mmCIF file of the N, C-alpha and C atoms, coordinates in Angstrom:
data_MODEL
# 
_entry.id   MODEL 
# 
loop_
_atom_site.group_PDB 
_atom_site.id 
_atom_site.type_symbol 
_atom_site.label_atom_id 
_atom_site.label_alt_id 
_atom_site.label_comp_id 
_atom_site.label_asym_id 
_atom_site.label_entity_id 
_atom_site.label_seq_id 
_atom_site.pdbx_PDB_ins_code 
_atom_site.Cartn_x 
_atom_site.Cartn_y 
_atom_site.Cartn_z 
_atom_site.occupancy 
_atom_site.B_iso_or_equiv 
_atom_site.pdbx_formal_charge 
_atom_site.auth_seq_id 
_atom_site.auth_comp_id 
_atom_site.auth_asym_id 
_atom_site.auth_atom_id 
_atom_site.pdbx_PDB_model_num 
ATOM 1   N N  . MET A 1 1  ? -0.874 14.526 -9.060  1.00 0.00 ? 1  MET A N  1 
ATOM 2   C CA . MET A 1 1  ? -0.079 14.209 -7.802  1.00 0.00 ? 1  MET A CA 1 
ATOM 3   C C  . MET A 1 1  ? -0.139 15.608 -6.651  1.00 0.00 ? 1  MET A C  1 
ATOM 4   N N  . GLU A 1 2  ? -0.121 14.997 -6.031  1.00 0.00 ? 2  GLU A N  1 
ATOM 5   C CA . GLU A 1 2  ? -0.661 15.957 -4.922  1.00 0.00 ? 2  GLU A CA 1 
ATOM 6   C C  . GLU A 1 2  ? 1.012  16.216 -3.812  1.00 0.00 ? 2  GLU A C  1 
ATOM 7   N N  . TYR A 1 3  ? 1.220  17.258 -3.272  1.00 0.00 ? 3  TYR A N  1 
ATOM 8   C CA . TYR A 1 3  ? 2.079  18.122 -2.511  1.00 0.00 ? 3  TYR A CA 1 
ATOM 9   C C  . TYR A 1 3  ? 1.977  17.570 -1.128  1.00 0.00 ? 3  TYR A C  1 
ATOM 10  N N  . LEU A 1 4  ? 3.033  16.769 -0.603  1.00 0.00 ? 4  LEU A N  1 
ATOM 11  C CA . LEU A 1 4  ? 2.461  16.626 0.976   1.00 0.00 ? 4  LEU A CA 1 
ATOM 12  C C  . LEU A 1 4  ? 3.577  17.607 1.842   1.00 0.00 ? 4  LEU A C  1 
ATOM 13  N N  . ARG A 1 5  ? 3.012  18.717 2.533   1.00 0.00 ? 5  ARG A N  1 
ATOM 14  C CA . ARG A 1 5  ? 3.501  19.348 3.632   1.00 0.00 ? 5  ARG A CA 1 
ATOM 15  C C  . ARG A 1 5  ? 4.670  18.247 4.231   1.00 0.00 ? 5  ARG A C  1 
ATOM 16  N N  . GLY A 1 6  ? 6.001  19.149 4.827   1.00 0.00 ? 6  GLY A N  1 
ATOM 17  C CA . GLY A 1 6  ? 6.523  18.344 5.654   1.00 0.00 ? 6  GLY A CA 1 
ATOM 18  C C  . GLY A 1 6  ? 7.512  17.197 4.959   1.00 0.00 ? 6  GLY A C  1 
ATOM 19  N N  . ALA A 1 7  ? 7.467  17.233 4.023   1.00 0.00 ? 7  ALA A N  1 
ATOM 20  C CA . ALA A 1 7  ? 8.119  15.736 3.370   1.00 0.00 ? 7  ALA A CA 1 
ATOM 21  C C  . ALA A 1 7  ? 9.595  16.488 3.078   1.00 0.00 ? 7  ALA A C  1 
ATOM 22  N N  . LYS A 1 8  ? 10.382 15.513 3.559   1.00 0.00 ? 8  LYS A N  1 
ATOM 23  C CA . LYS A 1 8  ? 12.000 16.267 4.023   1.00 0.00 ? 8  LYS A CA 1 
ATOM 24  C C  . LYS A 1 8  ? 12.636 15.150 2.438   1.00 0.00 ? 8  LYS A C  1 
ATOM 25  N N  . HIS A 1 9  ? 13.626 15.982 2.056   1.00 0.00 ? 9  HIS A N  1 
ATOM 26  C CA . HIS A 1 9  ? 14.972 15.301 1.311   1.00 0.00 ? 9  HIS A CA 1 
ATOM 27  C C  . HIS A 1 9  ? 15.685 14.503 2.383   1.00 0.00 ? 9  HIS A C  1 
ATOM 28  N N  . VAL A 1 10 ? 15.617 13.065 1.726   1.00 0.00 ? 10 VAL A N  1 
ATOM 29  C CA . VAL A 1 10 ? 16.412 12.153 2.576   1.00 0.00 ? 10 VAL A CA 1 
ATOM 30  C C  . VAL A 1 10 ? 17.835 11.342 1.721   1.00 0.00 ? 10 VAL A C  1 
ATOM 31  N N  . ASP A 1 11 ? 18.508 10.677 2.309   1.00 0.00 ? 11 ASP A N  1 
ATOM 32  C CA . ASP A 1 11 ? 19.539 10.269 1.673   1.00 0.00 ? 11 ASP A CA 1 
ATOM 33  C C  . ASP A 1 11 ? 19.499 8.815  1.357   1.00 0.00 ? 11 ASP A C  1 
ATOM 34  N N  . ILE A 1 12 ? 19.061 8.558  0.206   1.00 0.00 ? 12 ILE A N  1 
ATOM 35  C CA . ILE A 1 12 ? 18.388 7.515  -0.587  1.00 0.00 ? 12 ILE A CA 1 
ATOM 36  C C  . ILE A 1 12 ? 19.529 5.939  -0.188  1.00 0.00 ? 12 ILE A C  1 
ATOM 37  N N  . THR A 1 13 ? 20.539 6.443  0.371   1.00 0.00 ? 13 THR A N  1 
ATOM 38  C CA . THR A 1 13 ? 21.630 5.307  0.334   1.00 0.00 ? 13 THR A CA 1 
ATOM 39  C C  . THR A 1 13 ? 21.447 4.326  1.575   1.00 0.00 ? 13 THR A C  1 
ATOM 40  N N  . HIS A 1 14 ? 21.017 4.844  2.421   1.00 0.00 ? 14 HIS A N  1 
ATOM 41  C CA . HIS A 1 14 ? 20.646 4.151  3.654   1.00 0.00 ? 14 HIS A CA 1 
ATOM 42  C C  . HIS A 1 14 ? 19.495 3.203  3.673   1.00 0.00 ? 14 HIS A C  1 
ATOM 43  N N  . ILE A 1 15 ? 18.425 3.526  3.059   1.00 0.00 ? 15 ILE A N  1 
ATOM 44  C CA . ILE A 1 15 ? 17.249 3.149  2.591   1.00 0.00 ? 15 ILE A CA 1 
ATOM 45  C C  . ILE A 1 15 ? 17.115 1.945  1.313   1.00 0.00 ? 15 ILE A C  1 
ATOM 46  N N  . ILE A 1 16 ? 17.911 1.784  0.741   1.00 0.00 ? 16 ILE A N  1 
ATOM 47  C CA . ILE A 1 16 ? 18.331 0.931  -0.633  1.00 0.00 ? 16 ILE A CA 1 
ATOM 48  C C  . ILE A 1 16 ? 18.036 -0.303 0.027   1.00 0.00 ? 16 ILE A C  1 
ATOM 49  N N  . PRO A 1 17 ? 18.502 -0.978 1.035   1.00 0.00 ? 17 PRO A N  1 
ATOM 50  C CA . PRO A 1 17 ? 18.325 -2.553 1.563   1.00 0.00 ? 17 PRO A CA 1 
ATOM 51  C C  . PRO A 1 17 ? 17.066 -2.667 1.273   1.00 0.00 ? 17 PRO A C  1 
ATOM 52  N N  . LYS A 1 18 ? 16.031 -1.746 1.979   1.00 0.00 ? 18 LYS A N  1 
ATOM 53  C CA . LYS A 1 18 ? 14.479 -1.893 1.649   1.00 0.00 ? 18 LYS A CA 1 
ATOM 54  C C  . LYS A 1 18 ? 13.659 -1.808 0.566   1.00 0.00 ? 18 LYS A C  1 
ATOM 55  N N  . LEU A 1 19 ? 14.195 -1.321 -0.158  1.00 0.00 ? 19 LEU A N  1 
ATOM 56  C CA . LEU A 1 19 ? 13.147 -0.970 -1.734  1.00 0.00 ? 19 LEU A CA 1 
ATOM 57  C C  . LEU A 1 19 ? 13.772 -2.240 -2.701  1.00 0.00 ? 19 LEU A C  1 
ATOM 58  N N  . ASN A 1 20 ? 12.462 -2.881 -2.932  1.00 0.00 ? 20 ASN A N  1 
ATOM 59  C CA . ASN A 1 20 ? 12.638 -3.898 -3.420  1.00 0.00 ? 20 ASN A CA 1 
ATOM 60  C C  . ASN A 1 20 ? 12.199 -3.910 -5.074  1.00 0.00 ? 20 ASN A C  1 
ATOM 61  N N  . PHE A 1 21 ? 12.260 -2.405 -5.412  1.00 0.00 ? 21 PHE A N  1 
ATOM 62  C CA . PHE A 1 21 ? 12.353 -2.481 -7.159  1.00 0.00 ? 21 PHE A CA 1 
ATOM 63  C C  . PHE A 1 21 ? 13.812 -2.091 -7.374  1.00 0.00 ? 21 PHE A C  1 
ATOM 64  N N  . ILE A 1 22 ? 14.926 -1.988 -6.881  1.00 0.00 ? 22 ILE A N  1 
ATOM 65  C CA . ILE A 1 22 ? 16.263 -1.891 -6.900  1.00 0.00 ? 22 ILE A CA 1 
ATOM 66  C C  . ILE A 1 22 ? 16.602 -3.666 -6.652  1.00 0.00 ? 22 ILE A C  1 
ATOM 67  N N  . LYS A 1 23 ? 17.142 -4.101 -7.785  1.00 0.00 ? 23 LYS A N  1 
ATOM 68  C CA . LYS A 1 23 ? 17.299 -5.241 -7.894  1.00 0.00 ? 23 LYS A CA 1 
ATOM 69  C C  . LYS A 1 23 ? 18.597 -5.512 -7.464  1.00 0.00 ? 23 LYS A C  1 
ATOM 70  N N  . ASN A 1 24 ? 19.660 -4.902 -8.210  1.00 0.00 ? 24 ASN A N  1 
ATOM 71  C CA . ASN A 1 24 ? 20.842 -4.622 -8.005  1.00 0.00 ? 24 ASN A CA 1 
ATOM 72  C C  . ASN A 1 24 ? 21.306 -3.696 -6.827  1.00 0.00 ? 24 ASN A C  1 
ATOM 73  N N  . LYS A 1 25 ? 21.603 -3.872 -5.720  1.00 0.00 ? 25 LYS A N  1 
ATOM 74  C CA . LYS A 1 25 ? 21.961 -2.918 -4.879  1.00 0.00 ? 25 LYS A CA 1 
ATOM 75  C C  . LYS A 1 25 ? 23.256 -2.292 -4.658  1.00 0.00 ? 25 LYS A C  1 
ATOM 76  N N  . GLU A 1 26 ? 24.108 -2.962 -5.463  1.00 0.00 ? 26 GLU A N  1 
ATOM 77  C CA . GLU A 1 26 ? 25.550 -2.150 -5.896  1.00 0.00 ? 26 GLU A CA 1 
ATOM 78  C C  . GLU A 1 26 ? 25.466 -1.086 -6.932  1.00 0.00 ? 26 GLU A C  1 
ATOM 79  N N  . SER A 1 27 ? 24.748 -1.330 -7.897  1.00 0.00 ? 27 SER A N  1 
ATOM 80  C CA . SER A 1 27 ? 24.563 -0.393 -9.004  1.00 0.00 ? 27 SER A CA 1 
ATOM 81  C C  . SER A 1 27 ? 23.183 0.304  -8.548  1.00 0.00 ? 27 SER A C  1 
ATOM 82  N N  . TRP A 1 28 ? 22.611 0.256  -7.663  1.00 0.00 ? 28 TRP A N  1 
ATOM 83  C CA . TRP A 1 28 ? 21.603 1.319  -7.469  1.00 0.00 ? 28 TRP A CA 1 
ATOM 84  C C  . TRP A 1 28 ? 21.036 2.443  -8.507  1.00 0.00 ? 28 TRP A C  1 
ATOM 85  N N  . GLY A 1 29 ? 22.040 3.191  -8.644  1.00 0.00 ? 29 GLY A N  1 
ATOM 86  C CA . GLY A 1 29 ? 21.626 4.356  -9.503  1.00 0.00 ? 29 GLY A CA 1 
ATOM 87  C C  . GLY A 1 29 ? 20.829 3.935  -11.072 1.00 0.00 ? 29 GLY A C  1 
ATOM 88  N N  . TYR A 1 30 ? 21.362 2.851  -11.330 1.00 0.00 ? 30 TYR A N  1 
ATOM 89  C CA . TYR A 1 30 ? 20.983 2.389  -12.550 1.00 0.00 ? 30 TYR A CA 1 
ATOM 90  C C  . TYR A 1 30 ? 19.553 2.515  -12.912 1.00 0.00 ? 30 TYR A C  1 
ATOM 91  N N  . VAL A 1 31 ? 18.761 2.093  -11.565 1.00 0.00 ? 31 VAL A N  1 
ATOM 92  C CA . VAL A 1 31 ? 17.092 2.177  -11.953 1.00 0.00 ? 31 VAL A CA 1 
ATOM 93  C C  . VAL A 1 31 ? 16.799 3.472  -12.095 1.00 0.00 ? 31 VAL A C  1 
ATOM 94  N N  . PHE A 1 32 ? 17.307 4.408  -11.882 1.00 0.00 ? 32 PHE A N  1 
ATOM 95  C CA . PHE A 1 32 ? 16.937 5.575  -12.044 1.00 0.00 ? 32 PHE A CA 1 
ATOM 96  C C  . PHE A 1 32 ? 17.102 6.772  -13.082 1.00 0.00 ? 32 PHE A C  1 
ATOM 97  N N  . ARG A 1 33 ? 17.771 6.184  -14.157 1.00 0.00 ? 33 ARG A N  1 
ATOM 98  C CA . ARG A 1 33 ? 18.320 6.265  -15.392 1.00 0.00 ? 33 ARG A CA 1 
ATOM 99  C C  . ARG A 1 33 ? 17.065 6.979  -16.195 1.00 0.00 ? 33 ARG A C  1 
ATOM 100 N N  . PHE A 1 34 ? 16.070 6.380  -15.947 1.00 0.00 ? 34 PHE A N  1 
ATOM 101 C CA . PHE A 1 34 ? 15.029 7.479  -16.591 1.00 0.00 ? 34 PHE A CA 1 
ATOM 102 C C  . PHE A 1 34 ? 14.005 8.147  -15.950 1.00 0.00 ? 34 PHE A C  1 
ATOM 103 N N  . ALA A 1 35 ? 13.106 8.790  -16.322 1.00 0.00 ? 35 ALA A N  1 
ATOM 104 C CA . ALA A 1 35 ? 12.518 9.917  -15.516 1.00 0.00 ? 35 ALA A CA 1 
ATOM 105 C C  . ALA A 1 35 ? 11.885 9.330  -14.407 1.00 0.00 ? 35 ALA A C  1 
ATOM 106 N N  . PHE A 1 36 ? 10.587 8.116  -15.204 1.00 0.00 ? 36 PHE A N  1 
ATOM 107 C CA . PHE A 1 36 ? 9.739  7.788  -14.775 1.00 0.00 ? 36 PHE A CA 1 
ATOM 108 C C  . PHE A 1 36 ? 9.921  6.118  -14.253 1.00 0.00 ? 36 PHE A C  1 
ATOM 109 N N  . LEU A 1 37 ? 9.625  5.675  -13.507 1.00 0.00 ? 37 LEU A N  1 
ATOM 110 C CA . LEU A 1 37 ? 9.847  4.092  -13.223 1.00 0.00 ? 37 LEU A CA 1 
ATOM 111 C C  . LEU A 1 37 ? 8.693  3.885  -11.935 1.00 0.00 ? 37 LEU A C  1 
ATOM 112 N N  . GLU A 1 38 ? 7.902  2.490  -12.086 1.00 0.00 ? 38 GLU A N  1 
ATOM 113 C CA . GLU A 1 38 ? 7.251  1.720  -11.597 1.00 0.00 ? 38 GLU A CA 1 
ATOM 114 C C  . GLU A 1 38 ? 7.609  1.118  -10.005 1.00 0.00 ? 38 GLU A C  1 
ATOM 115 N N  . ILE A 1 39 ? 7.162  1.163  -9.056  1.00 0.00 ? 39 ILE A N  1 
ATOM 116 C CA . ILE A 1 39 ? 7.942  0.723  -7.681  1.00 0.00 ? 39 ILE A CA 1 
ATOM 117 C C  . ILE A 1 39 ? 6.875  0.375  -6.947  1.00 0.00 ? 39 ILE A C  1 
ATOM 118 N N  . ASP A 1 40 ? 6.917  -0.671 -6.258  1.00 0.00 ? 40 ASP A N  1 
ATOM 119 C CA . ASP A 1 40 ? 5.711  -1.609 -5.480  1.00 0.00 ? 40 ASP A CA 1 
ATOM 120 C C  . ASP A 1 40 ? 5.374  -0.844 -4.208  1.00 0.00 ? 40 ASP A C  1 
ATOM 121 N N  . GLN A 1 41 ? 4.228  -1.380 -3.611  1.00 0.00 ? 41 GLN A N  1 
ATOM 122 C CA . GLN A 1 41 ? 3.631  -0.648 -2.579  1.00 0.00 ? 41 GLN A CA 1 
ATOM 123 C C  . GLN A 1 41 ? 4.642  -0.415 -1.506  1.00 0.00 ? 41 GLN A C  1 
ATOM 124 N N  . GLU A 1 42 ? 5.105  -1.338 -1.002  1.00 0.00 ? 42 GLU A N  1 
ATOM 125 C CA . GLU A 1 42 ? 6.283  -1.920 -0.061  1.00 0.00 ? 42 GLU A CA 1 
ATOM 126 C C  . GLU A 1 42 ? 7.235  -0.727 0.068   1.00 0.00 ? 42 GLU A C  1 
ATOM 127 N N  . SER A 1 43 ? 7.711  -0.395 -1.223  1.00 0.00 ? 43 SER A N  1 
ATOM 128 C CA . SER A 1 43 ? 9.213  0.404  -1.451  1.00 0.00 ? 43 SER A CA 1 
ATOM 129 C C  . SER A 1 43 ? 8.609  2.075  -1.207  1.00 0.00 ? 43 SER A C  1 
ATOM 130 N N  . PHE A 1 44 ? 7.150  1.907  -1.630  1.00 0.00 ? 44 PHE A N  1 
ATOM 131 C CA . PHE A 1 44 ? 6.645  3.275  -1.920  1.00 0.00 ? 44 PHE A CA 1 
ATOM 132 C C  . PHE A 1 44 ? 6.618  3.532  -0.064  1.00 0.00 ? 44 PHE A C  1 
ATOM 133 N N  . ALA A 1 45 ? 5.654  2.636  0.372   1.00 0.00 ? 45 ALA A N  1 
ATOM 134 C CA . ALA A 1 45 ? 5.826  2.969  2.009   1.00 0.00 ? 45 ALA A CA 1 
ATOM 135 C C  . ALA A 1 45 ? 7.030  3.288  2.777   1.00 0.00 ? 45 ALA A C  1 
ATOM 136 N N  . ASN A 1 46 ? 8.257  2.309  2.370   1.00 0.00 ? 46 ASN A N  1 
ATOM 137 C CA . ASN A 1 46 ? 9.683  2.619  2.992   1.00 0.00 ? 46 ASN A CA 1 
ATOM 138 C C  . ASN A 1 46 ? 9.886  4.350  2.576   1.00 0.00 ? 46 ASN A C  1 
ATOM 139 N N  . ILE A 1 47 ? 9.698  4.471  1.781   1.00 0.00 ? 47 ILE A N  1 
ATOM 140 C CA . ILE A 1 47 ? 10.362 6.022  1.363   1.00 0.00 ? 47 ILE A CA 1 
ATOM 141 C C  . ILE A 1 47 ? 9.450  6.989  1.873   1.00 0.00 ? 47 ILE A C  1 
ATOM 142 N N  . ALA A 1 48 ? 7.994  6.602  1.896   1.00 0.00 ? 48 ALA A N  1 
ATOM 143 C CA . ALA A 1 48 ? 7.209  7.465  2.379   1.00 0.00 ? 48 ALA A CA 1 
ATOM 144 C C  . ALA A 1 48 ? 7.469  7.643  3.993   1.00 0.00 ? 48 ALA A C  1 
ATOM 145 N N  . GLU A 1 49 ? 8.056  6.587  4.435   1.00 0.00 ? 49 GLU A N  1 
ATOM 146 C CA . GLU A 1 49 ? 7.976  6.682  6.224   1.00 0.00 ? 49 GLU A CA 1 
ATOM 147 C C  . GLU A 1 49 ? 9.055  7.685  6.664   1.00 0.00 ? 49 GLU A C  1 
ATOM 148 N N  . GLU A 1 50 ? 10.057 7.399  5.323   1.00 0.00 ? 50 GLU A N  1 
ATOM 149 C CA . GLU A 1 50 ? 11.437 8.146  5.854   1.00 0.00 ? 50 GLU A CA 1 
ATOM 150 C C  . GLU A 1 50 ? 11.340 9.436  5.204   1.00 0.00 ? 50 GLU A C  1 
ATOM 151 N N  . MET A 1 51 ? 10.618 9.984  4.173   1.00 0.00 ? 51 MET A N  1 
ATOM 152 C CA . MET A 1 51 ? 10.335 11.404 3.939   1.00 0.00 ? 51 MET A CA 1 
ATOM 153 C C  . MET A 1 51 ? 9.225  12.256 4.840   1.00 0.00 ? 51 MET A C  1 
ATOM 154 N N  . LEU A 1 52 ? 7.987  11.192 5.380   1.00 0.00 ? 52 LEU A N  1 
ATOM 155 C CA . LEU A 1 52 ? 7.240  11.930 6.024   1.00 0.00 ? 52 LEU A CA 1 
ATOM 156 C C  . LEU A 1 52 ? 7.068  11.809 7.610   1.00 0.00 ? 52 LEU A C  1 
ATOM 157 N N  . GLY A 1 53 ? 7.547  10.464 7.990   1.00 0.00 ? 53 GLY A N  1 
ATOM 158 C CA . GLY A 1 53 ? 7.520  9.917  9.041   1.00 0.00 ? 53 GLY A CA 1 
ATOM 159 C C  . GLY A 1 53 ? 6.591  9.297  9.276   1.00 0.00 ? 53 GLY A C  1 
ATOM 160 N N  . TYR A 1 54 ? 5.180  8.923  8.418   1.00 0.00 ? 54 TYR A N  1 
ATOM 161 C CA . TYR A 1 54 ? 4.179  8.183  7.991   1.00 0.00 ? 54 TYR A CA 1 
ATOM 162 C C  . TYR A 1 54 ? 3.746  7.873  6.766   1.00 0.00 ? 54 TYR A C  1 
ATOM 163 N N  . MET A 1 55 ? 3.310  6.859  6.923   1.00 0.00 ? 55 MET A N  1 
ATOM 164 C CA . MET A 1 55 ? 2.596  6.310  5.300   1.00 0.00 ? 55 MET A CA 1 
ATOM 165 C C  . MET A 1 55 ? 1.352  7.220  4.962   1.00 0.00 ? 55 MET A C  1 
ATOM 166 N N  . PRO A 1 56 ? 1.082  7.973  4.182   1.00 0.00 ? 56 PRO A N  1 
ATOM 167 C CA . PRO A 1 56 ? 0.082  8.692  3.993   1.00 0.00 ? 56 PRO A CA 1 
ATOM 168 C C  . PRO A 1 56 ? -1.052 7.690  3.050   1.00 0.00 ? 56 PRO A C  1 
ATOM 169 N N  . ILE A 1 57 ? -2.136 7.702  3.581   1.00 0.00 ? 57 ILE A N  1 
ATOM 170 C CA . ILE A 1 57 ? -2.989 6.982  3.187   1.00 0.00 ? 57 ILE A CA 1 
ATOM 171 C C  . ILE A 1 57 ? -4.316 7.404  2.554   1.00 0.00 ? 57 ILE A C  1 
ATOM 172 N N  . LYS A 1 58 ? -4.983 7.244  1.045   1.00 0.00 ? 58 LYS A N  1 
ATOM 173 C CA . LYS A 1 58 ? -5.899 7.873  0.814   1.00 0.00 ? 58 LYS A CA 1 
ATOM 174 C C  . LYS A 1 58 ? -7.125 7.031  0.396   1.00 0.00 ? 58 LYS A C  1 
# 
């Protein structure tokens, strides 16, 4: 894993509707009960956009 400079902390509550891996939006914390989880590319892009302002491409 590589650290990306410029990443900022974001409040997840306003992007929950955009995150496909969270099926029950009202109980969104449930999916984070384990240390690791797999997320889809679209959700990753939404999180990256919020934290970085762009989608990192490698």
